[in-house]
Each structure stands twice: as structure tokens, then as C-alpha cells.
N, C-alpha and C positions, 0 to 999 in steps of 0.2 A: 843098513850100509854104515859103513864104519865110519864114515863122519856124520854130524849130526847139522850142518851146513843149510840152511833153507834156502832156496832157489827159487825166485819170482817168473811169472812166466818169459819176460823177455830175456831174462836172464839164463836162465834153462835154455831157451831158441838158440842165443848166442851159440853156448855150450856145442851144442849138438848139430851147428851149421844150417838152421833151418833157413828156408827164402820168404817161405811165403807167412809172413806173423805181421797183424794187424795190434800195432803197438805191445803194450803188455797185456791185452785181452784178448786176443786170438791167436790161435797156427795151427795150420792144417798143412799134410803130406801124407807121401803115398809112404806105407814102412815096408822095408826088405830087410834082409840079414846085414846087409851091411850098416845101415842107421842104427837093428837092435843093439848092433857091437858098440859103434856111439853110446848108447844108452847103459851099456852094459859100465861104462869106462864115468861116467857121471855120478860121485860121491854125493850122499846130502839127502832132507827131505823137499821138497816140492809144494807150495803153497797155490795151487791151481787142479783142478780138475783132468785127466788125461782118459781119454775114450780112443778103443781100439778094436777095429774090426779085425780079425784074421780071415781074408780070402784063399790063404793056402798054405802050407805047411803046417808045424808047429812050436810054441814056445812054450818058456816056464818063467815064473814071476815067484818071487817071492814076498807076502804082504803081508807087515805088520808078524811074519815071522809064520806065516802060513804059506804052503807051496800051494801055487795056483796052475795050473795047465792051461795053457790056451789050443784049440787045433781051428780048421775049417771051418769056417761060417762059426767064431764064438766071437761073441762082445764082449768086453771089461771095459767098466768106468770104473779108475778108482779117484778117492776122494783126497782134497789138500789135507797135508799135512800127517799122510802116512807113510810109516816107512818100507818104499817100493825098490824091492831089488831086483833088477833084471839077470836073470842066469845064463839063460841058454836060449835058443832056437835053431830049429834046424837049417840048411843051405836053403832049403824051397821057402823058406816062409815068405810070404806077401798080405799085405793089407792097407787098412788107412789108420791114420794116428791124427786125432785131435784134441787139442789142448786148449781148457777153457779158464781165463781168470777166477777165482773164486768169487770174486762180489760178483762180478758181471751174471755171469751162472747162478749165482744166488737172489738174486734183483729179478732175475726173471723168472724166477721160480714164483718169488713174493707175489707179482702182479698178476700171476695167474693162478685164478680161487681154485680150479680143476687141480692143476699143481702142485699147490700149494696144502691142499689136502693131502694128495696121495705121497709127495713126497716130505715125509715128515721128519724131523730132523734126524732122528736115527739112523734114517734112511741117508740122506745125503753122505753122512758121516762113514757107511759103512763103504764098502768098496762092492758092485756089482757083475757077478759074471753070468752069461746064458747064452743057453744055445739058440741060435737062431736058422728060422728055415731059409730057404732059398731067396726068397721072393723080400724076407724081415732085410736079410744082408744086401739086397741090390738096395734096397731103399736107405739105409744106414751110408754105405758107400755112396749112395749118390749124391749125397746130401754131404758127407764129410768132401766130398769132389766139389759140388757148387761153392760150401764155403772157403775152397783154396780157390778154385775160382773169383772169386769175389775179391777176396785179398787181395790177390794180385791184380787187378784189373782196376780203371778208372772209375770211380762211382762217386758223385754228387753229392749222395748219400749211403755211402759206405757202412759205417756205425750200425745205422737204421737197417740196412739188408742184413748187414750180420745181424745182428737181434733178434729178425726173425726167422733166420736160418738157426741158429740156434735154439731159438724156440722151440722150433720143426724136430733138430734131435729131442728136445726133452720130452716132447709130446710124443715121439717113439720110442724111448726109453720107460715111460709111464706105460704107453699100451704094453710092450713086453712085461712089465713088470708085474702086471696085473690082469693079465692072459685075459682081456678084454677087445674087441673091436677098437678099431683106430679112431682117437676124438680127434681125430684129425675136420669130421664132420659138421665140430661146432662152432658155432657161426663166426667165433673169436679169431679160431684161428683157420677157415676159409676169407676172411679179410686176411691174416697176415700172406698166406699164397696169394691173394689177389695184389699185394701192394708188392712182391716179389717181383710177380708179373710184370706189372706196371716198368717198373725200375727197368728190367733186362730187356720191355721192348722200347722205353726210350735212349736204349744205350742203343742197340740192335735193327730198330726198327729198316733202316735203310737197307743193308744185307738180309736180314732172315724175315721171311714171311709167311713162314711156315709154321703152324701152329705146336707141330712136334717138337723142333725147334725148342720153344720155351718150355713146353711140356718135359722134354725131355732133363732138361735144366732144374728141372723141380723133381726130378724122379716121381711123378705123375701121369697117367696117361692121358691123351690128347681130350679123350670124351671128358674126364672128369677136370680139365683147365677149363673146358668148353662151358661145363656146367657150372663152376665155380664161377667165372666171370660175368658170366648172365645174370645169377641169381644173385651177388654182391653188387653187382651194376647198374644190370639192366641192359650195358651194351654187348655185344660180341668179341671175340678175341682177335678177328678179322677188320672189326669197325674200330677198333683201336687202332690197329698198326695203321688201317688208311688213314682215322684222323693224323695220326701221326707224322706221315709222310705228304699229307695233302697239306699240314702245317709247314712243313719245311721247306714246299716246291712252293707256298706262298712268299717265304721268306730270301726267300733267294732271288725270287722274282722281283721282289722289292726291295732290296739291298745289295743284290750283286749285278755284275754286267757282264756275266755268265750267258753264255748264247742256249739256246730250249738243247742243242744236244749235249754240251756241255751238263744241264742241269741233268737230263735223263743219266747220262752216266753217275754221276754225283748220286742220284737216288736209285742207281741197281735197277733202271729199266730196260728193257732189252731193244730199246730203240728210243728216237725223238717220237715214232708216230703213236706209239704206247703210250709214251709220259702224256701224249698232245690229248689219248682220250681218255687216261685216267680223270688229266685235270677238267677237261670238260664237264666231265658225269658228275665232278662233286662242283666245279665252281658254276656250269652253265655258261662258260664263256672259254674261249684257247688261251691259251696261256701268256701267248704275244696281246691279245687285248686287255687281259688280265694286270699287264707289264706296263699298258698305255695308260 
């Protein structure tokens, strides 16, 4: 790079006009030729990790003077304070970009014994370039997309959610580096997936009651999500969704003057009768009796 100005994540995100940014910690967006051209215009050194997955086209970057070529199903991670120059890309280039502040990224690694042993300092200081299988590419793209959705959506525990999602990204990168079966099966990683499911469920239970919705947001299969939730908590996905729904119904009956029909609509039941049947099964009495 021509100049040696050091950009933090927030400053860099402003320069390339990224919208999905969480403070100075995490940013995620779709990547195309237009955004890539903006990256070419930024001079200096960045003080964060940049993760790129290319899903189409090709691109060229120079890292510490070394030419690096990206094409479809390629994953690149650059490290803080590396001299990275974006050179060119094809017009049909498409992918995902994830930026993670260095202290935030490293703190997650240091809190995970498996990652701490695997991501030795010399690995974290170097760039990583990996050819991805189709499945691995889809998993990473799904995680990057979920991070962007979490950034732009209202969440009470947004930082914790992002922490868990970034952790999952690191787990996938670790698995790619080690060429070993994915460590998501480790108990701690299952706990992270469970926590993310609970956050998603608490925000979407009124509108979304299909397990596939939550599995897709976590980039895992419905079967795997069901198994994790049951293994970690002893409850089921449907049990949690029904529990959130019943609790909200009780709150609306106690604390509002909404009619039964209005509550049924608020909770996205097909009609008042469906809501009444649901409530009777849970409470043993009708909604009207409960309100009295």
C-alpha cells in the first residue's frame, strides 16, 4: 500500500460505506465488483481480521508483496497489520466479506482451549488461503450472512450473539486448517448453537414456528438442531417455541385489554379457535377463564 496509515474497523467501514457494522467490533456484507473497487481505493494498513469467501468470479490481492489469487469457493483470511493491496477482480465476482476487530477475534480464541492450541500465534499472524468444498463454502457463507442479519436486527444480547457466531466461524476455519472432522460436536460448541437458537426463538417465536427457519439461520440441518437442543437442555425445539408462545399469551391476557381475536392475530394463530385450543392444552382452562 502506498501509505502506512493504520485503519481500525470502524474507520475502514466508513470509508467503504458499509451499513452492517457493530461498533468497532464486527462488520459483514455481501461482496461484489463494485465494493471490491472501493477496497482498491483505501490506502494503509488495517488493524483487524478480514475474512472473504468467493462464491463466483475471481480476484487478485497482494499480501506483504505476495500475489494471491482468489476464485470460486476460495476462502481468504488476512491478519491485522499485514500490508494488503486489492488489485483487481472480474466483473462477475460475488462473495461475502466479514471484518472482525483483532482484540475481539483474539479474545474468543484465547477463551477456547481447542482453538488456543490450534491457532498458534504464528498462524494468527499469517494469512490463510483455502480451497473450499461446496458444503464448506455454503456453511461459511451462511454464518457470514447470519452475522450480518444479527448486526442489523434489534437484539437484547447482540454482543453475546455475535460472540457466539464469530466463534462458530473460527471453529470452521480451524477445521479447514486441520483437515479434521468439524469440532462443532464438542460440548462447548453445542452449547453455543443452543444459545443462538434461544436468542433467535425469543425474537421470532410469534411468526416462525418451523424448525427449518432456525436451522437455516444457523446454517445446520433441522435434524442436527433438534439433536443439539435435546442433548443440551432435555427440551425440544417445539417445546421452547410453545413455551415462549404460552408465556406471551399469558402476559397479553393479564396485562392488556386485547380481545381473544386480537391476541390470536398478535400471536399469528390462524383464528381465535386455534388460539383457544392451544391455550386450553397448556393451561387446562380457556383464555377467558384465565383472564378472569
